[in-house]
C-alpha positions as CSV (number, residue, x, y, z in Angstrom):
1,M,2.0,21.1,-7.7
2,G,-1.0,21.1,-10.1
3,L,-2.0,18.4,-12.6
4,N,-0.9,20.5,-15.6
5,Q,2.7,20.7,-14.2
6,R,2.7,17.0,-13.4
7,I,1.7,16.2,-17.0
8,A,4.3,18.6,-18.4
9,D,7.0,17.0,-16.2
10,A,6.0,13.5,-17.3
11,R,6.0,14.4,-20.9
12,Q,9.4,16.0,-20.6
13,R,10.8,12.9,-18.7
14,L,9.5,10.5,-21.4
15,T,10.7,12.6,-24.3
16,E,14.2,13.2,-23.0
17,A,14.8,9.7,-21.7
18,V,13.6,8.0,-24.9
19,A,15.8,10.3,-27.0
20,K,18.8,9.7,-24.8
21,H,18.4,6.0,-24.1
22,A,17.3,4.0,-27.2
23,P,15.9,1.5,-27.8
24,A,13.1,2.0,-25.2
25,T,10.4,-0.3,-24.1
26,F,7.4,0.2,-21.9
27,A,6.2,-2.7,-19.6
28,S,2.5,-2.4,-19.1
29,S,0.3,-4.4,-16.7
30,F,-2.6,-2.2,-17.7
31,G,-3.2,-0.6,-14.3
32,A,-4.4,3.0,-14.3
33,E,-0.8,4.4,-14.1
34,D,0.2,2.3,-17.1
35,M,-2.8,3.5,-19.1
36,V,-1.7,7.1,-18.4
37,I,1.8,6.4,-19.7
38,L,0.4,4.6,-22.7
39,D,-1.8,7.6,-23.4
40,L,1.3,9.9,-23.1
41,I,3.5,7.7,-25.3
42,H,0.7,7.7,-28.0
43,D,0.2,11.5,-27.7
44,L,3.9,12.2,-28.0
45,A,4.3,9.6,-30.8
46,L,7.4,8.3,-29.1
47,P,9.4,5.4,-30.6
48,V,8.7,3.0,-27.7
49,E,7.9,-0.7,-27.9
50,V,5.0,-1.5,-25.7
51,F,4.7,-5.0,-24.1
52,T,2.8,-6.9,-21.5
53,L,3.5,-10.1,-19.6
54,D,0.7,-12.5,-20.3
55,T,1.1,-15.0,-17.5
56,G,-1.7,-17.2,-18.6
57,R,-3.6,-16.3,-15.3
58,L,-4.7,-12.7,-16.0
59,H,-8.2,-11.6,-15.2
60,E,-10.6,-11.6,-18.1
61,E,-11.2,-7.9,-17.5
62,T,-7.4,-7.3,-18.1
63,Q,-7.5,-9.2,-21.4
64,E,-10.5,-7.1,-22.4
65,L,-8.6,-3.9,-21.6
66,I,-5.6,-5.0,-23.6
67,A,-7.8,-5.5,-26.7
68,R,-9.5,-2.2,-26.1
69,A,-6.1,-0.4,-25.7
70,R,-4.9,-1.9,-29.0
71,A,-8.0,-0.6,-30.7
72,T,-8.0,2.8,-29.0
73,Y,-4.3,3.7,-29.6
74,N,-3.6,1.7,-32.7
75,L,-0.3,0.6,-31.2
76,P,1.3,-2.9,-31.5
77,I,1.3,-4.3,-27.9
78,K,3.5,-7.3,-27.7
79,A,2.7,-10.1,-25.3
80,Y,5.4,-12.2,-23.7
81,Y,4.4,-15.6,-22.4
82,P,6.0,-18.1,-20.1
83,D,8.3,-20.8,-21.5
84,A,5.8,-23.6,-22.2
85,Q,8.1,-26.5,-21.2
86,T,9.2,-24.9,-18.0
87,L,5.6,-24.0,-17.0
88,E,4.4,-27.5,-17.9
89,A,7.1,-29.1,-15.7
90,Y,6.1,-26.9,-12.8
91,V,2.4,-27.7,-13.1
92,V,3.1,-31.4,-13.4
93,A,5.3,-31.4,-10.4
94,H,3.4,-29.1,-8.1
95,G,-0.1,-28.5,-9.5
96,N,-1.6,-25.4,-11.2
97,N,-2.2,-23.5,-7.9
98,A,0.9,-24.6,-6.0
99,F,1.7,-20.9,-5.2
100,Y,-0.9,-21.1,-2.4
101,R,1.1,-23.7,-0.5
102,N,4.3,-21.8,0.3
103,V,6.3,-18.7,-0.5
104,E,9.0,-20.7,-2.4
105,L,6.4,-22.2,-4.8
106,R,4.8,-18.8,-5.3
107,K,8.1,-17.2,-6.1
108,R,8.9,-20.0,-8.5
109,C,5.6,-19.4,-10.3
110,C,6.3,-15.7,-10.5
111,E,9.8,-16.5,-11.9
112,I,8.3,-18.7,-14.6
113,R,5.3,-16.6,-15.5
114,K,6.7,-13.1,-15.1
115,L,10.4,-12.7,-14.5
116,G,11.6,-15.1,-17.2
117,P,9.4,-13.4,-19.9
118,L,10.4,-10.0,-18.5
119,R,14.1,-10.7,-19.1
120,R,13.3,-11.7,-22.7
121,A,11.4,-8.5,-23.2
122,L,14.2,-6.3,-21.8
123,A,17.0,-8.0,-23.7
124,G,18.8,-5.6,-26.0
125,K,16.9,-2.5,-24.6
126,A,18.5,0.6,-23.2
127,L,15.4,2.0,-21.4
128,W,12.7,0.3,-19.4
129,I,9.6,2.5,-18.7
130,T,7.3,1.5,-15.8
131,G,4.3,3.0,-13.9
132,L,5.8,2.8,-10.4
133,R,4.8,5.5,-8.0
134,R,6.3,6.3,-4.6
135,E,2.9,6.5,-3.0
136,Q,2.0,3.0,-4.0
137,S,3.7,1.3,-1.0
138,V,6.5,1.7,1.6
139,T,8.8,-0.5,-0.6
140,R,8.4,2.1,-3.4
141,A,8.9,5.2,-1.3
142,D,12.4,5.8,-2.7
143,V,11.6,5.1,-6.4
144,E,13.7,7.4,-8.6
145,V,12.4,9.0,-11.8
146,L,15.4,7.8,-13.8
147,A,18.1,5.4,-12.5
148,H,20.2,2.5,-13.7
149,D,18.7,-0.9,-13.1
150,T,21.7,-3.1,-12.1
151,T,19.6,-6.3,-12.2
152,H,18.8,-5.9,-15.9
153,G,21.6,-3.7,-17.0
154,L,19.6,-0.8,-18.5
155,M,18.1,2.6,-17.5
156,K,14.7,2.5,-15.8
157,L,12.3,5.4,-16.1
158,N,9.4,5.9,-13.7
159,P,7.8,9.1,-15.2
160,L,4.9,9.1,-12.7
161,A,7.1,8.5,-9.6
162,D,6.0,11.6,-7.8
163,W,2.3,11.5,-8.9
164,N,-0.3,10.7,-6.3
165,E,-3.5,8.6,-6.9
166,A,-5.6,11.7,-7.4
167,D,-3.3,12.9,-10.2
168,V,-3.6,9.6,-12.0
169,W,-7.4,9.5,-11.9
170,A,-7.7,13.2,-12.8
171,Y,-5.6,12.5,-15.9
172,V,-7.7,9.5,-16.7
173,E,-10.9,11.5,-16.5
174,R,-9.6,14.5,-18.3
175,H,-8.2,12.5,-21.3
176,E,-10.9,9.8,-21.3
177,V,-8.3,7.1,-20.8
178,P,-9.7,3.5,-20.8
179,V,-9.1,1.7,-17.6
180,N,-9.6,-1.8,-16.1
181,V,-13.1,-2.1,-14.8
182,L,-11.7,-4.0,-11.7
183,H,-10.4,-0.6,-10.4
184,G,-14.1,0.2,-9.7
185,K,-14.6,-3.0,-7.8
186,G,-11.9,-2.4,-5.2
187,F,-8.8,-3.5,-7.1
188,P,-6.1,-0.8,-6.9
189,S,-3.4,-3.3,-7.8
190,I,-4.2,-5.9,-10.5
191,G,-2.0,-8.9,-11.2
192,C,-2.8,-12.5,-11.8
193,A,-6.4,-13.5,-11.0
194,P,-5.6,-16.1,-8.3
195,C,-3.1,-13.8,-6.6
196,T,-5.1,-10.6,-6.5
197,R,-8.3,-9.7,-4.6
198,A,-10.3,-6.6,-3.8
199,I,-9.4,-4.5,-0.7
200,Q,-11.3,-2.3,1.7
201,P,-11.1,1.5,1.5
202,G,-8.0,2.7,3.5
203,D,-6.1,-0.6,3.2
204,D,-2.6,-0.6,1.8
205,P,-3.0,-0.7,-2.0
206,R,-0.7,-3.7,-2.3
207,S,-2.6,-5.7,0.5
208,G,-4.7,-7.4,-2.1
209,R,-1.6,-9.3,-3.4
210,W,-0.6,-12.7,-2.0
211,W,-2.7,-12.0,1.1
212,W,-2.5,-15.6,2.3
213,E,1.2,-15.1,3.1
214,Q,0.4,-12.4,5.6
């Protein structure tokens, strides 16, 4: 399937899902896939809230891209932050980088910095748009384009589910989409700065996440 058809399919998926399942929200971590979706939402002028989870530990390059995206697309991008008291209690009890010590403390950090704010962001929404692709990892190989998310009780749309990496970068180049400069430094997957590192060509794209647990 060519890029033009991929784009047409993604545009149709977004348009139909947003019309059928309102209100809709788009969760962006500002990776390349998410920038493609943001570009599509802007181009289609869809009534979609755009938000990001500001964990307090994002790369400076990610913060710079968020500012650039706001300026480029003239869209309000809402940031959700961790609950201050909960985060403070965690840091006081365990230390700011406790996630390196064991899986339980890492998961607790993710719960405070990401999952809690995500639940607040999704509250009252009928559609959650993400940039998940089947090619990204074995755990995402069965990602559906549109399905009900039982955990959060709403529909979840992955409009680029069947895109490959080449499709994403071809779109970025064709439409001059701004992207995180870390992608050019070996970061296919970009999360919190302490939990993400560059990888070597040919490595699993997710292998740069939580590598010390391997």
